[in-house]
N, C-alpha and C positions, 0 to 999 in steps of 0.2 A: 706713537699709539696707532694701532692698526685700525683702518677704517671698518665701520660696521657694514656687514654685507646685507643687502636688501633681499628679503625672501620673496622669491617669485613663484607664484602658484599658477600652474597651467590649467585653464578651464576648458573642458571639452563640451561643445554644444550638445544639448539633448534633443532627440527626435520624438515623434508621436509613436505611441505603442500601437500595436495592431488593434487592440480593444478600443482605443480612442478613435482610430480611423473608422472602425465599424460603426461606432456610435454616431460619428459625424455624418457618415454616408446615410445611415438610417434616418437621422433627423432631417437631412436635406431631402431625401426621397419622400418623407412624410409631408414636409412642407410643400414640395412640388406637387404631390398628389392632391393636397388640399387646395392649392392654387388652381390646379387644372380642373378640379371639381367645381370650384366657385366660378371659374371662367366659363365652363361648359353650361352651368346653370344660367348664368347671365346671358350667354348667347342663345340658349334655348328659350328663355323668357322673352328676350328681345325678338326672336324669330316668331314666336307665338303671338306676341302683341302686335307685331307688324302684320302678320297674317290676319288677325282678328280685325284690325283697322281696315285692311284692304278689302276683306270680304264684307265688312259692315257697310262700307261706302257703296259697294256694288249693290248690295241687298237693298239699301234705302232707295237707290235710284230706280231699280227694277220694280220694287213693291209700290213706290209712289206712282210709277207709270201705269201699272196694272190697276191700282186703286182708282186713279182718275178715269181710266177707260171704263171700268165697271160702274163707277158711280154716275157716269154719264150714259150708261147703256140704255137702249131703247127697244121696245117690243110692241107687237100687236097680235092679238089673239085671232089670227086670220087663217090658221092652218099651216102657215109657213114656219120654217125653223129660224128663229131669231137668235138663238145661242146653241152651240153644240160643243161637246167635249168628248174626247176619245183618248184612252190610255194606249200609247203606242209601244208595243213590246217587240218591235223589230225596227229595222232601219229603212224600210221601203217607202215611207209616206211621201217624202219630198222628192225622191229620185236623185238627190244630190249628196247623200251621205257618203263620206269617205271612210271606207272600212279600214280597220287596223292592219298594219303590215303583217303581223302574226295573227292569223285568224283565231287561233285558240286563246289568245290573250286579250281579245276584244271585250268590251263591256258585255257581261253575261246576260242571258235571257232569264233564266229561272231566279237567280239571285237578285235580279233588278226589279222584281215584282213582289212587293211586300205591302199588301193593302188590307186583306181580311185576316181574321184570326188564324185561318188554316195556313196562311203563308208564313206564320212564325212557328218555328219548331218547338218553342216553349209555350205555345198558346194555352195548352191544356193545364199549365201550372200557374196561369195568371187569371184569377177570377174576374178582374176588371176587363180584361181583353175578351174573355168569354161572354161577359154581360153586354159589352158594346158591339161585339161581332167584328171588331177591327182593332188594329194596334194604334198606338199614339202617332199623331201626325208627324212629330219630330223625327220619328224612326221609320216612317213609311218610305217606300220606294215606288215610283210611278212608271215603271217600265224602262226599256232601253232608251227611248226617245222622250220620256216624260209624257205629259198631257198635251194634246193638241187642242187648244182652246180658241174658239172663234165666235164673234158676236158683232153686233152693230152698235156704234157709239157716236156721240156728238162731242166728244172731248176735244180739247184744243189741239191744233196741229203741232207736230214736233218741229217741222221746218218753219222757222220764223219768216221766211220769204213768201210763204203761201198764206193767203188770207183765209181765215176760218169763217165760212158763211153759215155755220150752224147746221148744215145738212148732215144726214147720217152717213157714216163710213164703215165699211167692213174692216175689221182688224182680226189678226190671229197671232197666237203665240205657239211656238214649238222649238224643240231643240234639234239642231242639225250639227253633225260633226263635219266641219269644213275648215279649209285654210282661212287665215285672216285676209288673204287676197286670193285672186284667181290663179296665181302662179303655181306651177306644178311643184315647186320646191317649198311652198309655204306649208308649214307643219299644221296638220289638222288639229283643231281644238273643238271641244264641245261648246257650242254657242247657242244662246237663247235669242231667237229672231222674233221680231214684231213686224209682221207684214201689215201695211196700211194702204188700203185702196182709196183713191180719192173719191170725192163726192159724186162727180160726173160718172165715173166708171161703176161706182156702186149702184147708182140709179139705173144705168144701162143693164147691169147684170141682174138686177132685181133683188128683192129682200127675202131671200131664201138660201140658207146655208146648208141645206140637205146635201150630202155628198153625191147623191144620184140625181135628184131633181133640180138642184140649185145650179146657178150659173157660175159657180166658183170652182172650176176644175182646170185641167191642163189643156183643154181643147182650144188653144189659141196662143197668141204671142205672150211671152212672159217678160214684159218690160216693167219698169218701175211703176208701182202703184196701180198695176193691172189686177183684174179679178183673180188671175191665176196665181198671184203671189200668196193667196190665202193657203194654197196647198204647197207651193214651192216658193219660199221667200227669197231664194237666190236667183235673181233675174239675170238675163243675158247682158253682159257689160257692153257698152258702146259709148263712144265719145268721151272716154276717160272716166265713166261712171264706175263706182265700185259695186261688184256683184254681191258684196256683203253689207250693203248700205243699211239694211234693216236689222243688223245685229245689235242688240242692246248691250250685250256683254259676253265675254268668253269665259271659259272654265265653269260654266253652269252645267252640272252633270245630272241634275234632276229638277223637275218642275211639275208640281201637282196641285190639284184643287179638290176641295170638297164643297159641294153646293147644298144649300138648305132652303126650305121655306119655313115661315113662322106659322106653326099650327096653333091658332088662337082658340081659346075656350070661351064659354059664356060669360066669364068674369072679366074678360078683356085681357087676360094674361095668356101666355102660351109657352111653347118650347120649340126648339129647332128640330125639324124633321129632315133627315138627310135624304137627298134625292140623287146624289151622285158622289162617289160610286154607290151603286145600289146594294143595300144590305139584305133585301127581302128575297133574293134568289139564291138557290143552291148552286146553280150554274151561273156564276157571276157575269153580269153584263158590264163591259168597260166602255160603253158608248152612251151618250146622253143627248137628247134633242129637246129643245124648248122653242116654241110652244106647240104642243098637240099636232104633230104632223099626221096626216091621214093614214099613212102606212104603219103607224104605231100600233102594236098589239094591245095597248091599253086604252085606245080611243073608245072602244065600245063599253068599257067598264068604268062607270062613274067613280067608283071607289079608288081607281088607279090613275085617274087623270092628273093627280098632283105630281106624279112621277115625271110628267112632261111640262110641269109649270115652270115659269120663269123664276129663277132663284132670287131670294130676298137677302140672303147672306152667303158669302163665299169665303172659305178659308184658302189662302194661297201659301204654298210652301216652295222654297227654292233651296237647293244645296249647291254651295259654291266652293270650288277647289282653291286653295292658296296657290301661289306661284310655285312653291316647293312641291306641292301635291301634283300640280300639272306636269312638272318635270318627271316626277316619279311614275305617274300614269303613262305618260308618253314613252318613257324608257321601257316600261313593261309591254306596251302595245307594239313597240318596234322591235321587241325581242332582245333588248340590251340588258334587261334585268332578268335573271333566272327566277323561276317560281320555286320557293322553298319546298323541300321534300315534305310530303305529307299534306300539302295544300293543293287544291285544284286552282286553275287559273282564275276561275270566277270568284272563288272565295278570296284569293289573294288580291284581286282587283278591288273588291269592296273593302278589304282590310286596309289597303292604302287609302282608298277614298274616304273612309270614315276617320282615319287618322289625320288626314290633311285637308279637312273640309269643315265648313260650318253650315248649319241649317237655320233658316229664318222663316218665320211664320207670321202672317198678318190676317186678321179677320176683317172683312170688308162688308159694309152694309151697301146693298145695291139699291140706288134710288132710280129705278127704271121709270121711264115715261113712255107714253104711247104716241105714235105719229099718225 
């Protein structure tokens, strides 16, 4: 009997068709795009949250410091200036401002002043802005170097090694673009300085912060806690001292105040009357003196004396750059980032600033006392 032959079938392996490959590639690309989008959103959210936390911590520290100083402010109606504020729309005040490497890319003059309704290009289309004569504080801009604010206070000493004897001290706040150290290679940053003159030097200089008649100018040595620090907070370093010892924080690109008195009526109630910046002038005045300096044009007019009164309420605004924003602004000012076509350097400077910064506002009641 012949053996039965086993039927052997040869199987050829099958491959993917072109259509199947295209579908697989398309699905993979879609999934990759979705994953990339989700990752990008997570990174963006994390960066924003980190920036918000960073700026919020700085803001709380600064605003707490300003609040304590203002709530412990002192004044006397003796014809001297016990508080002064000036909006600085250039870099010349301190004499220590480090200009940008590319002059055209520096913080702009015109775009950095946004106080009154005429400063907003869309003011005519905003009835609330027209009625108030000014824009919202959160969107305001107080000049290239912010507001230079100075007054006398009895607040506690920042330095724990110095005993607080309760005597009045002159303090001032202003923005200066300077390096974190005195080194020539230290990258300049916008810093908010708080100059603090000690009690003894305040007494010797006198209680008058008028820029012409007062004793707080640059006509003398500029050491730590000297009267000249009111104007120039960056003192000459010696014995290892830091010339930026009065810097509260860096990346502060705007600092502004609005000052008010409480205009009371016969019923015991009242409303806030703004005395700085002044809203009653066509040619706006960006400087304010309190109280009633003899050289004031309003001294002879009883109806205008309130404009030189010591404020009872002060709104404080600060704009803080995130670390990412500081890098972007520095790159622009150093000429490492090109200005997009169709934008002016000033417009682009503020476009970056508004994208990578946060604004904080606090209303402070001034509990001034007389000495």
